[in-house]
Residue, then its C-alpha position, 0 to 999 in steps of 0.5 A: m328203768i323208772r329210776l334211770l328216767a327219774i335221774a335223767a329228768l332231774f339232770a334235765a331240770s337242774p340248770a333252771a333249778a340251780s339258777a342262783s338268785v341275785e340281790l338287786t337294788a333300784p332307786g327309791p324316793q329316798g333310798p334303795l329298793a331291794g329285790t331278788l332276781l332269778d334268771p335261769d335263761p337270759k333268752g327267756p321272758l322276765v316277770l316282775i312280781i308285784p306284791g299284794s296289800g299290807p306288809t307283804d314281802r318279796d317272797g309273799n309272806s306277811p306277819l298278818g298270816v301268810a307263810g311259806g313264800p308263795y311268790r318265792q315258790l312261784a318264782e322257782a316254779l317259773a325258773a324251772k320252766g326257763i322264765a326269769t323273775l324279779r320279786i321285790d320288797k315294797r317301799g318302806l318295808f323289809g329290804s326297802t326300808a330306806a326307800v321312804a321314811d314312812p311306809n304308811a304314806a305310800t300310794t298306788g301311784g308311788y308303788a307304780d313309780d317304783v315298778q317303773a324304776w325296777s323295769k329300767v334296772a331289770r332291763a339294764r341288768t339283763g339286756r332284755k327289751c321289755v319286762w312283764l308285770l305280774g301283779h298279785s291281789e292289790g299288786g294288780m292295781v299297781a300293775l295296771v297303773a304302772a302299765q299306763r306308761p307302757e315303755g319297756l313293758c311286754g305286758v301285764i299278768l293279773l293274778s287274783a286282781i280286783g275288777r271293781p273299785m277297792a271300796t266296792v270290794l271292801r264293802d262286799q268283804f265286810r258284808e259276806n262275813p257273818a262275824n262282821a255283823s256288829i261292826l258292819a254299819a261302822a265299817l261301811g260308814a268309814i268306807d263311804s267317807l274315805e271314798a269321798g276323800k274324807r278322813v274318819p278319826a280311827a278312835t271313833l271306830p269299833m274294834p278291830l276297825p281302828a287297825i284297818f282304817s288307822d289314821a296313818i293309812q287313811g291317805y293310802w285308802i283315799d288314794l286307792f279308792s280313787h282308782d278303777p281297775a276296769k277303766l285302767i285295763a280298758n286303756l291298755k294296748l299291751p297283752v294281758l293275762i287274767l288269772q283267777g282261782t275259783r276258791d279265792i275268798q278275797v277276790s272273786v271270779a266275778d272280778a276277773e270276768a269284769l276285767k275281761r269285759a273291760q278289756p276283751k282282748a285279754v286272756l282269762k283263765l280260771l284256776p279250779g280249786i285255787n285260793h288267794v295265795f295260790r294253794p289248792v283248797e278241797s272245799d268251800d269251808r272258809r276256815a280251812n281256806i284261811a288255814t292254808y295261808r299260814d301253813a308254811t309246809l304247803p306248796i302252791s299249785p303247779d297250775v299257777a306257774a303252768a298258766v303263766a308259762g303257757f301264756l308267755k310262751r305262746 
């Protein structure tokens, strides 16, 4: 009997699980942007997944140490619940290489323009009236900027998104890691200068700061530091879900609570034991937490998709 029930469950889930992914493009500044649509139910909601910082691809992987495709896993988990997703490569990177000549010249506003372009393409392709924006990490800031133009948007889902200006977040991250003691003064000085709109010669900074604040991306930092997520979310009239893992060592529960205070109508849901890349972590050990980022064999927590689905199907 148990085996028959298992087989029945497998067949019941098969339409969503077998939903074929479709490669899409949207117009970028100089060439096409690339993304992947997974649409198990044309009548269900459609979520646009906006990647986090750095060279993060549409699946959520990064050569800087994230493997296993957390965004792809989330998309597949949502598909099993009848929810469509569109996950995208950022301008100038991976499948969207032709969109701009220099990916380092990107800005939060530019990424938000791309989100708007994707919204139009997604709605035209699928016939939906609106699209949900799901911004992960720094992608949450992009979602908030894009949502200041709400036409064609259903609402916003912020997953591990900061609730303070990025300069404040970076200062706290540098201070919290004891290994940064020898470079802390230089790091804080660089952040102060960039926050004030002033560039810092990267060659004058101790290692590894020249890679973090390279001359090529200082314009990006200056632009990013100019946005305040609390002010952005306060302006929204759209429905908002704030999701935050309690074992996230990059973005804190305090960030999620700050977003909730700024937008009292938003729904705040904490995910116990979940880290920044949606994976369950059993302890407060920092090294063990980071080790999950690059372990491609680890599945993400089912609680993430359940929380998103629960909000969208209310």
